[in-house]
Chimera marker file (.cmm) of the C-alpha trace (Angstrom):
<marker_set name="trace">
<marker id="1" x="-14.769" y="-134.116" z="-10.877" r="1" g="1" b="0" radius="0.5"/>
<marker id="2" x="-16.951" y="-137.238" z="-10.794" r="1" g="1" b="0" radius="0.5"/>
<marker id="3" x="-16.837" y="-138.145" z="-14.447" r="1" g="1" b="0" radius="0.5"/>
<marker id="4" x="-19.617" y="-140.508" z="-15.397" r="1" g="1" b="0" radius="0.5"/>
<marker id="5" x="-21.358" y="-140.560" z="-11.990" r="1" g="1" b="0" radius="0.5"/>
<marker id="6" x="-25.056" y="-141.212" z="-12.435" r="1" g="1" b="0" radius="0.5"/>
<marker id="7" x="-27.525" y="-139.039" z="-10.580" r="1" g="1" b="0" radius="0.5"/>
<marker id="8" x="-30.081" y="-140.939" z="-8.459" r="1" g="1" b="0" radius="0.5"/>
<marker id="9" x="-33.198" y="-141.511" z="-10.574" r="1" g="1" b="0" radius="0.5"/>
<marker id="10" x="-35.519" y="-139.595" z="-8.232" r="1" g="1" b="0" radius="0.5"/>
<marker id="11" x="-33.271" y="-136.529" z="-8.402" r="1" g="1" b="0" radius="0.5"/>
<marker id="12" x="-32.939" y="-136.838" z="-12.186" r="1" g="1" b="0" radius="0.5"/>
<marker id="13" x="-36.727" y="-137.020" z="-12.569" r="1" g="1" b="0" radius="0.5"/>
<marker id="14" x="-37.041" y="-133.789" z="-10.560" r="1" g="1" b="0" radius="0.5"/>
<marker id="15" x="-34.360" y="-132.095" z="-12.704" r="1" g="1" b="0" radius="0.5"/>
<marker id="16" x="-36.089" y="-133.168" z="-15.940" r="1" g="1" b="0" radius="0.5"/>
<marker id="17" x="-39.481" y="-131.969" z="-14.682" r="1" g="1" b="0" radius="0.5"/>
<marker id="18" x="-38.007" y="-128.591" z="-13.684" r="1" g="1" b="0" radius="0.5"/>
<marker id="19" x="-36.263" y="-128.229" z="-17.043" r="1" g="1" b="0" radius="0.5"/>
<marker id="20" x="-39.483" y="-128.974" z="-18.968" r="1" g="1" b="0" radius="0.5"/>
<marker id="21" x="-41.620" y="-126.723" z="-16.763" r="1" g="1" b="0" radius="0.5"/>
<marker id="22" x="-39.307" y="-123.743" z="-17.365" r="1" g="1" b="0" radius="0.5"/>
<marker id="23" x="-39.362" y="-124.003" z="-21.166" r="1" g="1" b="0" radius="0.5"/>
<marker id="24" x="-42.044" y="-123.658" z="-23.810" r="1" g="1" b="0" radius="0.5"/>
<marker id="25" x="-40.234" y="-124.193" z="-27.136" r="1" g="1" b="0" radius="0.5"/>
<marker id="26" x="-38.637" y="-127.220" z="-28.730" r="1" g="1" b="0" radius="0.5"/>
<marker id="27" x="-37.197" y="-128.285" z="-32.055" r="1" g="1" b="0" radius="0.5"/>
<marker id="28" x="-38.976" y="-131.342" z="-33.477" r="1" g="1" b="0" radius="0.5"/>
<marker id="29" x="-36.701" y="-133.347" z="-35.751" r="1" g="1" b="0" radius="0.5"/>
<marker id="30" x="-38.157" y="-135.795" z="-38.263" r="1" g="1" b="0" radius="0.5"/>
<marker id="31" x="-36.709" y="-137.554" z="-41.285" r="1" g="1" b="0" radius="0.5"/>
<marker id="32" x="-37.927" y="-139.140" z="-44.498" r="1" g="1" b="0" radius="0.5"/>
<marker id="33" x="-35.840" y="-140.575" z="-47.340" r="1" g="1" b="0" radius="0.5"/>
<marker id="34" x="-32.686" y="-139.448" z="-45.502" r="1" g="1" b="0" radius="0.5"/>
<marker id="35" x="-33.851" y="-135.828" z="-45.608" r="1" g="1" b="0" radius="0.5"/>
<marker id="36" x="-34.063" y="-134.388" z="-42.083" r="1" g="1" b="0" radius="0.5"/>
<marker id="37" x="-36.461" y="-131.655" z="-41.047" r="1" g="1" b="0" radius="0.5"/>
<marker id="38" x="-36.127" y="-129.570" z="-37.868" r="1" g="1" b="0" radius="0.5"/>
<marker id="39" x="-39.196" y="-127.564" z="-36.858" r="1" g="1" b="0" radius="0.5"/>
<marker id="40" x="-39.266" y="-125.113" z="-33.927" r="1" g="1" b="0" radius="0.5"/>
<marker id="41" x="-42.578" y="-125.298" z="-32.057" r="1" g="1" b="0" radius="0.5"/>
<marker id="42" x="-44.345" y="-124.549" z="-28.794" r="1" g="1" b="0" radius="0.5"/>
<marker id="43" x="-44.876" y="-127.562" z="-26.574" r="1" g="1" b="0" radius="0.5"/>
<marker id="44" x="-46.891" y="-128.599" z="-23.564" r="1" g="1" b="0" radius="0.5"/>
<marker id="45" x="-46.493" y="-131.370" z="-21.004" r="1" g="1" b="0" radius="0.5"/>
<marker id="46" x="-48.711" y="-133.096" z="-18.499" r="1" g="1" b="0" radius="0.5"/>
<marker id="47" x="-48.397" y="-132.008" z="-14.868" r="1" g="1" b="0" radius="0.5"/>
<marker id="48" x="-46.910" y="-135.415" z="-14.088" r="1" g="1" b="0" radius="0.5"/>
<marker id="49" x="-44.960" y="-137.639" z="-16.426" r="1" g="1" b="0" radius="0.5"/>
<marker id="50" x="-42.977" y="-136.600" z="-19.457" r="1" g="1" b="0" radius="0.5"/>
<marker id="51" x="-45.377" y="-136.903" z="-22.381" r="1" g="1" b="0" radius="0.5"/>
<marker id="52" x="-44.987" y="-133.967" z="-24.766" r="1" g="1" b="0" radius="0.5"/>
<marker id="53" x="-47.834" y="-132.465" z="-26.781" r="1" g="1" b="0" radius="0.5"/>
<marker id="54" x="-47.546" y="-130.255" z="-29.852" r="1" g="1" b="0" radius="0.5"/>
<marker id="55" x="-50.272" y="-128.802" z="-32.022" r="1" g="1" b="0" radius="0.5"/>
<marker id="56" x="-49.605" y="-129.533" z="-35.671" r="1" g="1" b="0" radius="0.5"/>
<marker id="57" x="-50.636" y="-128.122" z="-39.004" r="1" g="1" b="0" radius="0.5"/>
<marker id="58" x="-50.657" y="-130.597" z="-41.886" r="1" g="1" b="0" radius="0.5"/>
<marker id="59" x="-47.302" y="-130.537" z="-43.634" r="1" g="1" b="0" radius="0.5"/>
<marker id="60" x="-43.952" y="-132.205" z="-44.191" r="1" g="1" b="0" radius="0.5"/>
<marker id="61" x="-43.314" y="-133.050" z="-40.528" r="1" g="1" b="0" radius="0.5"/>
<marker id="62" x="-46.623" y="-134.951" z="-40.311" r="1" g="1" b="0" radius="0.5"/>
<marker id="63" x="-45.841" y="-136.874" z="-43.507" r="1" g="1" b="0" radius="0.5"/>
<marker id="64" x="-42.341" y="-137.619" z="-42.224" r="1" g="1" b="0" radius="0.5"/>
<marker id="65" x="-43.668" y="-139.096" z="-38.965" r="1" g="1" b="0" radius="0.5"/>
<marker id="66" x="-46.265" y="-141.155" z="-40.825" r="1" g="1" b="0" radius="0.5"/>
<marker id="67" x="-43.558" y="-142.549" z="-43.133" r="1" g="1" b="0" radius="0.5"/>
<marker id="68" x="-40.799" y="-142.821" z="-40.518" r="1" g="1" b="0" radius="0.5"/>
<marker id="69" x="-42.100" y="-142.881" z="-36.912" r="1" g="1" b="0" radius="0.5"/>
<marker id="70" x="-38.875" y="-141.764" z="-35.259" r="1" g="1" b="0" radius="0.5"/>
<marker id="71" x="-38.467" y="-138.307" z="-33.741" r="1" g="1" b="0" radius="0.5"/>
<marker id="72" x="-35.846" y="-136.467" z="-31.824" r="1" g="1" b="0" radius="0.5"/>
<marker id="73" x="-36.664" y="-133.379" z="-29.810" r="1" g="1" b="0" radius="0.5"/>
<marker id="74" x="-34.171" y="-130.730" z="-28.806" r="1" g="1" b="0" radius="0.5"/>
<marker id="75" x="-34.870" y="-128.279" z="-25.979" r="1" g="1" b="0" radius="0.5"/>
<marker id="76" x="-32.167" y="-125.934" z="-24.781" r="1" g="1" b="0" radius="0.5"/>
<marker id="77" x="-31.280" y="-122.963" z="-22.633" r="1" g="1" b="0" radius="0.5"/>
<marker id="78" x="-30.214" y="-119.964" z="-24.752" r="1" g="1" b="0" radius="0.5"/>
<marker id="79" x="-26.446" y="-119.479" z="-24.687" r="1" g="1" b="0" radius="0.5"/>
<marker id="80" x="-26.740" y="-115.836" z="-23.577" r="1" g="1" b="0" radius="0.5"/>
<marker id="81" x="-27.840" y="-117.059" z="-20.125" r="1" g="1" b="0" radius="0.5"/>
<marker id="82" x="-24.297" y="-118.281" z="-19.427" r="1" g="1" b="0" radius="0.5"/>
<marker id="83" x="-25.620" y="-121.814" z="-18.843" r="1" g="1" b="0" radius="0.5"/>
<marker id="84" x="-24.858" y="-124.881" z="-20.920" r="1" g="1" b="0" radius="0.5"/>
<marker id="85" x="-28.039" y="-126.914" z="-20.699" r="1" g="1" b="0" radius="0.5"/>
<marker id="86" x="-29.962" y="-128.974" z="-23.200" r="1" g="1" b="0" radius="0.5"/>
<marker id="87" x="-32.355" y="-131.870" z="-23.454" r="1" g="1" b="0" radius="0.5"/>
<marker id="88" x="-32.704" y="-134.539" z="-26.089" r="1" g="1" b="0" radius="0.5"/>
<marker id="89" x="-35.883" y="-136.637" z="-26.164" r="1" g="1" b="0" radius="0.5"/>
<marker id="90" x="-36.158" y="-139.713" z="-28.380" r="1" g="1" b="0" radius="0.5"/>
<marker id="91" x="-39.381" y="-141.495" z="-29.331" r="1" g="1" b="0" radius="0.5"/>
<marker id="92" x="-39.799" y="-144.243" z="-31.899" r="1" g="1" b="0" radius="0.5"/>
<marker id="93" x="-42.803" y="-146.166" z="-33.123" r="1" g="1" b="0" radius="0.5"/>
<marker id="94" x="-46.442" y="-145.369" z="-33.732" r="1" g="1" b="0" radius="0.5"/>
<marker id="95" x="-47.316" y="-146.430" z="-30.180" r="1" g="1" b="0" radius="0.5"/>
<marker id="96" x="-45.143" y="-143.524" z="-28.900" r="1" g="1" b="0" radius="0.5"/>
<marker id="97" x="-46.041" y="-140.984" z="-31.618" r="1" g="1" b="0" radius="0.5"/>
<marker id="98" x="-49.801" y="-140.634" z="-31.493" r="1" g="1" b="0" radius="0.5"/>
<marker id="99" x="-51.745" y="-138.309" z="-33.769" r="1" g="1" b="0" radius="0.5"/>
<marker id="100" x="-54.941" y="-137.126" z="-32.109" r="1" g="1" b="0" radius="0.5"/>
<marker id="101" x="-57.865" y="-135.662" z="-34.044" r="1" g="1" b="0" radius="0.5"/>
<marker id="102" x="-61.217" y="-134.533" z="-32.666" r="1" g="1" b="0" radius="0.5"/>
<marker id="103" x="-62.858" y="-137.942" z="-33.156" r="1" g="1" b="0" radius="0.5"/>
<marker id="104" x="-60.008" y="-139.856" z="-31.467" r="1" g="1" b="0" radius="0.5"/>
<marker id="105" x="-59.960" y="-141.197" z="-27.921" r="1" g="1" b="0" radius="0.5"/>
<marker id="106" x="-57.616" y="-139.030" z="-25.868" r="1" g="1" b="0" radius="0.5"/>
<marker id="107" x="-58.120" y="-135.906" z="-27.987" r="1" g="1" b="0" radius="0.5"/>
<marker id="108" x="-60.250" y="-134.039" z="-25.424" r="1" g="1" b="0" radius="0.5"/>
<marker id="109" x="-57.723" y="-134.749" z="-22.671" r="1" g="1" b="0" radius="0.5"/>
<marker id="110" x="-54.862" y="-133.561" z="-24.907" r="1" g="1" b="0" radius="0.5"/>
<marker id="111" x="-56.807" y="-130.446" z="-25.935" r="1" g="1" b="0" radius="0.5"/>
<marker id="112" x="-57.004" y="-129.464" z="-22.251" r="1" g="1" b="0" radius="0.5"/>
<marker id="113" x="-53.188" y="-129.606" z="-22.056" r="1" g="1" b="0" radius="0.5"/>
<marker id="114" x="-52.447" y="-127.772" z="-25.319" r="1" g="1" b="0" radius="0.5"/>
<marker id="115" x="-53.310" y="-124.072" z="-25.361" r="1" g="1" b="0" radius="0.5"/>
<marker id="116" x="-55.578" y="-122.935" z="-28.177" r="1" g="1" b="0" radius="0.5"/>
<marker id="117" x="-57.873" y="-125.054" z="-30.295" r="1" g="1" b="0" radius="0.5"/>
<marker id="118" x="-55.946" y="-127.556" z="-32.432" r="1" g="1" b="0" radius="0.5"/>
<marker id="119" x="-57.299" y="-129.798" z="-35.169" r="1" g="1" b="0" radius="0.5"/>
<marker id="120" x="-54.315" y="-132.115" z="-34.891" r="1" g="1" b="0" radius="0.5"/>
<marker id="121" x="-52.246" y="-132.840" z="-31.783" r="1" g="1" b="0" radius="0.5"/>
<marker id="122" x="-49.167" y="-135.037" z="-31.624" r="1" g="1" b="0" radius="0.5"/>
<marker id="123" x="-48.697" y="-136.855" z="-28.315" r="1" g="1" b="0" radius="0.5"/>
<marker id="124" x="-45.075" y="-137.911" z="-27.904" r="1" g="1" b="0" radius="0.5"/>
<marker id="125" x="-44.327" y="-140.585" z="-25.307" r="1" g="1" b="0" radius="0.5"/>
<marker id="126" x="-40.555" y="-140.437" z="-24.698" r="1" g="1" b="0" radius="0.5"/>
<marker id="127" x="-38.479" y="-143.589" z="-24.546" r="1" g="1" b="0" radius="0.5"/>
<marker id="128" x="-35.243" y="-141.816" z="-23.628" r="1" g="1" b="0" radius="0.5"/>
<marker id="129" x="-34.524" y="-138.407" z="-22.134" r="1" g="1" b="0" radius="0.5"/>
<marker id="130" x="-30.974" y="-137.088" z="-22.073" r="1" g="1" b="0" radius="0.5"/>
<marker id="131" x="-30.331" y="-134.005" z="-19.954" r="1" g="1" b="0" radius="0.5"/>
<marker id="132" x="-27.057" y="-132.119" z="-20.287" r="1" g="1" b="0" radius="0.5"/>
<marker id="133" x="-26.254" y="-129.563" z="-17.610" r="1" g="1" b="0" radius="0.5"/>
<marker id="134" x="-22.716" y="-128.440" z="-16.877" r="1" g="1" b="0" radius="0.5"/>
<marker id="135" x="-23.838" y="-127.455" z="-13.362" r="1" g="1" b="0" radius="0.5"/>
<marker id="136" x="-24.358" y="-131.152" z="-12.533" r="1" g="1" b="0" radius="0.5"/>
<marker id="137" x="-20.578" y="-131.423" z="-12.206" r="1" g="1" b="0" radius="0.5"/>
<marker id="138" x="-20.728" y="-129.033" z="-9.214" r="1" g="1" b="0" radius="0.5"/>
<marker id="139" x="-22.853" y="-131.692" z="-7.473" r="1" g="1" b="0" radius="0.5"/>
<marker id="140" x="-20.369" y="-134.443" z="-8.357" r="1" g="1" b="0" radius="0.5"/>
<marker id="141" x="-22.404" y="-135.906" z="-11.219" r="1" g="1" b="0" radius="0.5"/>
<marker id="142" x="-21.701" y="-136.419" z="-14.884" r="1" g="1" b="0" radius="0.5"/>
<marker id="143" x="-22.832" y="-133.461" z="-17.002" r="1" g="1" b="0" radius="0.5"/>
<marker id="144" x="-24.957" y="-135.804" z="-19.112" r="1" g="1" b="0" radius="0.5"/>
<marker id="145" x="-27.697" y="-137.784" z="-17.406" r="1" g="1" b="0" radius="0.5"/>
<marker id="146" x="-29.940" y="-140.309" z="-19.190" r="1" g="1" b="0" radius="0.5"/>
<marker id="147" x="-33.378" y="-141.568" z="-18.221" r="1" g="1" b="0" radius="0.5"/>
<marker id="148" x="-34.656" y="-144.631" z="-20.092" r="1" g="1" b="0" radius="0.5"/>
<marker id="149" x="-38.424" y="-144.952" z="-20.004" r="1" g="1" b="0" radius="0.5"/>
<link id1="1" id2="2" r="1" g="1" b="0" radius="0.2"/>
<link id1="2" id2="3" r="1" g="1" b="0" radius="0.2"/>
<link id1="3" id2="4" r="1" g="1" b="0" radius="0.2"/>
<link id1="4" id2="5" r="1" g="1" b="0" radius="0.2"/>
<link id1="5" id2="6" r="1" g="1" b="0" radius="0.2"/>
<link id1="6" id2="7" r="1" g="1" b="0" radius="0.2"/>
<link id1="7" id2="8" r="1" g="1" b="0" radius="0.2"/>
<link id1="8" id2="9" r="1" g="1" b="0" radius="0.2"/>
<link id1="9" id2="10" r="1" g="1" b="0" radius="0.2"/>
<link id1="10" id2="11" r="1" g="1" b="0" radius="0.2"/>
<link id1="11" id2="12" r="1" g="1" b="0" radius="0.2"/>
<link id1="12" id2="13" r="1" g="1" b="0" radius="0.2"/>
<link id1="13" id2="14" r="1" g="1" b="0" radius="0.2"/>
<link id1="14" id2="15" r="1" g="1" b="0" radius="0.2"/>
<link id1="15" id2="16" r="1" g="1" b="0" radius="0.2"/>
<link id1="16" id2="17" r="1" g="1" b="0" radius="0.2"/>
<link id1="17" id2="18" r="1" g="1" b="0" radius="0.2"/>
<link id1="18" id2="19" r="1" g="1" b="0" radius="0.2"/>
<link id1="19" id2="20" r="1" g="1" b="0" radius="0.2"/>
<link id1="20" id2="21" r="1" g="1" b="0" radius="0.2"/>
<link id1="21" id2="22" r="1" g="1" b="0" radius="0.2"/>
<link id1="22" id2="23" r="1" g="1" b="0" radius="0.2"/>
<link id1="23" id2="24" r="1" g="1" b="0" radius="0.2"/>
<link id1="24" id2="25" r="1" g="1" b="0" radius="0.2"/>
<link id1="25" id2="26" r="1" g="1" b="0" radius="0.2"/>
<link id1="26" id2="27" r="1" g="1" b="0" radius="0.2"/>
<link id1="27" id2="28" r="1" g="1" b="0" radius="0.2"/>
<link id1="28" id2="29" r="1" g="1" b="0" radius="0.2"/>
<link id1="29" id2="30" r="1" g="1" b="0" radius="0.2"/>
<link id1="30" id2="31" r="1" g="1" b="0" radius="0.2"/>
<link id1="31" id2="32" r="1" g="1" b="0" radius="0.2"/>
<link id1="32" id2="33" r="1" g="1" b="0" radius="0.2"/>
<link id1="33" id2="34" r="1" g="1" b="0" radius="0.2"/>
<link id1="34" id2="35" r="1" g="1" b="0" radius="0.2"/>
<link id1="35" id2="36" r="1" g="1" b="0" radius="0.2"/>
<link id1="36" id2="37" r="1" g="1" b="0" radius="0.2"/>
<link id1="37" id2="38" r="1" g="1" b="0" radius="0.2"/>
<link id1="38" id2="39" r="1" g="1" b="0" radius="0.2"/>
<link id1="39" id2="40" r="1" g="1" b="0" radius="0.2"/>
<link id1="40" id2="41" r="1" g="1" b="0" radius="0.2"/>
<link id1="41" id2="42" r="1" g="1" b="0" radius="0.2"/>
<link id1="42" id2="43" r="1" g="1" b="0" radius="0.2"/>
<link id1="43" id2="44" r="1" g="1" b="0" radius="0.2"/>
<link id1="44" id2="45" r="1" g="1" b="0" radius="0.2"/>
<link id1="45" id2="46" r="1" g="1" b="0" radius="0.2"/>
<link id1="46" id2="47" r="1" g="1" b="0" radius="0.2"/>
<link id1="47" id2="48" r="1" g="1" b="0" radius="0.2"/>
<link id1="48" id2="49" r="1" g="1" b="0" radius="0.2"/>
<link id1="49" id2="50" r="1" g="1" b="0" radius="0.2"/>
<link id1="50" id2="51" r="1" g="1" b="0" radius="0.2"/>
<link id1="51" id2="52" r="1" g="1" b="0" radius="0.2"/>
<link id1="52" id2="53" r="1" g="1" b="0" radius="0.2"/>
<link id1="53" id2="54" r="1" g="1" b="0" radius="0.2"/>
<link id1="54" id2="55" r="1" g="1" b="0" radius="0.2"/>
<link id1="55" id2="56" r="1" g="1" b="0" radius="0.2"/>
<link id1="56" id2="57" r="1" g="1" b="0" radius="0.2"/>
<link id1="57" id2="58" r="1" g="1" b="0" radius="0.2"/>
<link id1="58" id2="59" r="1" g="1" b="0" radius="0.2"/>
<link id1="59" id2="60" r="1" g="1" b="0" radius="0.2"/>
<link id1="60" id2="61" r="1" g="1" b="0" radius="0.2"/>
<link id1="61" id2="62" r="1" g="1" b="0" radius="0.2"/>
<link id1="62" id2="63" r="1" g="1" b="0" radius="0.2"/>
<link id1="63" id2="64" r="1" g="1" b="0" radius="0.2"/>
<link id1="64" id2="65" r="1" g="1" b="0" radius="0.2"/>
<link id1="65" id2="66" r="1" g="1" b="0" radius="0.2"/>
<link id1="66" id2="67" r="1" g="1" b="0" radius="0.2"/>
<link id1="67" id2="68" r="1" g="1" b="0" radius="0.2"/>
<link id1="68" id2="69" r="1" g="1" b="0" radius="0.2"/>
<link id1="69" id2="70" r="1" g="1" b="0" radius="0.2"/>
<link id1="70" id2="71" r="1" g="1" b="0" radius="0.2"/>
<link id1="71" id2="72" r="1" g="1" b="0" radius="0.2"/>
<link id1="72" id2="73" r="1" g="1" b="0" radius="0.2"/>
<link id1="73" id2="74" r="1" g="1" b="0" radius="0.2"/>
<link id1="74" id2="75" r="1" g="1" b="0" radius="0.2"/>
<link id1="75" id2="76" r="1" g="1" b="0" radius="0.2"/>
<link id1="76" id2="77" r="1" g="1" b="0" radius="0.2"/>
<link id1="77" id2="78" r="1" g="1" b="0" radius="0.2"/>
<link id1="78" id2="79" r="1" g="1" b="0" radius="0.2"/>
<link id1="79" id2="80" r="1" g="1" b="0" radius="0.2"/>
<link id1="80" id2="81" r="1" g="1" b="0" radius="0.2"/>
<link id1="81" id2="82" r="1" g="1" b="0" radius="0.2"/>
<link id1="82" id2="83" r="1" g="1" b="0" radius="0.2"/>
<link id1="83" id2="84" r="1" g="1" b="0" radius="0.2"/>
<link id1="84" id2="85" r="1" g="1" b="0" radius="0.2"/>
<link id1="85" id2="86" r="1" g="1" b="0" radius="0.2"/>
<link id1="86" id2="87" r="1" g="1" b="0" radius="0.2"/>
<link id1="87" id2="88" r="1" g="1" b="0" radius="0.2"/>
<link id1="88" id2="89" r="1" g="1" b="0" radius="0.2"/>
<link id1="89" id2="90" r="1" g="1" b="0" radius="0.2"/>
<link id1="90" id2="91" r="1" g="1" b="0" radius="0.2"/>
<link id1="91" id2="92" r="1" g="1" b="0" radius="0.2"/>
<link id1="92" id2="93" r="1" g="1" b="0" radius="0.2"/>
<link id1="93" id2="94" r="1" g="1" b="0" radius="0.2"/>
<link id1="94" id2="95" r="1" g="1" b="0" radius="0.2"/>
<link id1="95" id2="96" r="1" g="1" b="0" radius="0.2"/>
<link id1="96" id2="97" r="1" g="1" b="0" radius="0.2"/>
<link id1="97" id2="98" r="1" g="1" b="0" radius="0.2"/>
<link id1="98" id2="99" r="1" g="1" b="0" radius="0.2"/>
<link id1="99" id2="100" r="1" g="1" b="0" radius="0.2"/>
<link id1="100" id2="101" r="1" g="1" b="0" radius="0.2"/>
<link id1="101" id2="102" r="1" g="1" b="0" radius="0.2"/>
<link id1="102" id2="103" r="1" g="1" b="0" radius="0.2"/>
<link id1="103" id2="104" r="1" g="1" b="0" radius="0.2"/>
<link id1="104" id2="105" r="1" g="1" b="0" radius="0.2"/>
<link id1="105" id2="106" r="1" g="1" b="0" radius="0.2"/>
<link id1="106" id2="107" r="1" g="1" b="0" radius="0.2"/>
<link id1="107" id2="108" r="1" g="1" b="0" radius="0.2"/>
<link id1="108" id2="109" r="1" g="1" b="0" radius="0.2"/>
<link id1="109" id2="110" r="1" g="1" b="0" radius="0.2"/>
<link id1="110" id2="111" r="1" g="1" b="0" radius="0.2"/>
<link id1="111" id2="112" r="1" g="1" b="0" radius="0.2"/>
<link id1="112" id2="113" r="1" g="1" b="0" radius="0.2"/>
<link id1="113" id2="114" r="1" g="1" b="0" radius="0.2"/>
<link id1="114" id2="115" r="1" g="1" b="0" radius="0.2"/>
<link id1="115" id2="116" r="1" g="1" b="0" radius="0.2"/>
<link id1="116" id2="117" r="1" g="1" b="0" radius="0.2"/>
<link id1="117" id2="118" r="1" g="1" b="0" radius="0.2"/>
<link id1="118" id2="119" r="1" g="1" b="0" radius="0.2"/>
<link id1="119" id2="120" r="1" g="1" b="0" radius="0.2"/>
<link id1="120" id2="121" r="1" g="1" b="0" radius="0.2"/>
<link id1="121" id2="122" r="1" g="1" b="0" radius="0.2"/>
<link id1="122" id2="123" r="1" g="1" b="0" radius="0.2"/>
<link id1="123" id2="124" r="1" g="1" b="0" radius="0.2"/>
<link id1="124" id2="125" r="1" g="1" b="0" radius="0.2"/>
<link id1="125" id2="126" r="1" g="1" b="0" radius="0.2"/>
<link id1="126" id2="127" r="1" g="1" b="0" radius="0.2"/>
<link id1="127" id2="128" r="1" g="1" b="0" radius="0.2"/>
<link id1="128" id2="129" r="1" g="1" b="0" radius="0.2"/>
<link id1="129" id2="130" r="1" g="1" b="0" radius="0.2"/>
<link id1="130" id2="131" r="1" g="1" b="0" radius="0.2"/>
<link id1="131" id2="132" r="1" g="1" b="0" radius="0.2"/>
<link id1="132" id2="133" r="1" g="1" b="0" radius="0.2"/>
<link id1="133" id2="134" r="1" g="1" b="0" radius="0.2"/>
<link id1="134" id2="135" r="1" g="1" b="0" radius="0.2"/>
<link id1="135" id2="136" r="1" g="1" b="0" radius="0.2"/>
<link id1="136" id2="137" r="1" g="1" b="0" radius="0.2"/>
<link id1="137" id2="138" r="1" g="1" b="0" radius="0.2"/>
<link id1="138" id2="139" r="1" g="1" b="0" radius="0.2"/>
<link id1="139" id2="140" r="1" g="1" b="0" radius="0.2"/>
<link id1="140" id2="141" r="1" g="1" b="0" radius="0.2"/>
<link id1="141" id2="142" r="1" g="1" b="0" radius="0.2"/>
<link id1="142" id2="143" r="1" g="1" b="0" radius="0.2"/>
<link id1="143" id2="144" r="1" g="1" b="0" radius="0.2"/>
<link id1="144" id2="145" r="1" g="1" b="0" radius="0.2"/>
<link id1="145" id2="146" r="1" g="1" b="0" radius="0.2"/>
<link id1="146" id2="147" r="1" g="1" b="0" radius="0.2"/>
<link id1="147" id2="148" r="1" g="1" b="0" radius="0.2"/>
<link id1="148" id2="149" r="1" g="1" b="0" radius="0.2"/>
</marker_set>
């Protein structure tokens, strides 16, 4: 087994895109005052690129991001499929975690991506995507692949 072998970036980008396109739910993890919060939500992505969009209701997760602009996103394949696959997306900083309201530039574009009318949309611009897939080993690659953006 090729332990630690990195997949070519073009192939990894295609694998990440496929993974995102086949899933609709994520767990958004935020933290404030050392108290973590994990919130399952629907998500949407652009046709190209890896920006993630979620419609938000005002609440603890919004306050957490405003106070501590660091998020982690978990997306996974259910274990009953027999596959061991998961994705971790990291984004830090207000320039990567953008709240969009109706009066904001970019809101209309985001509203076209997100299904259903949303008063508040969070645009997440990933800085790191980690994709774990045990099937990568069959291709001679490490099970964990990382894309830094």
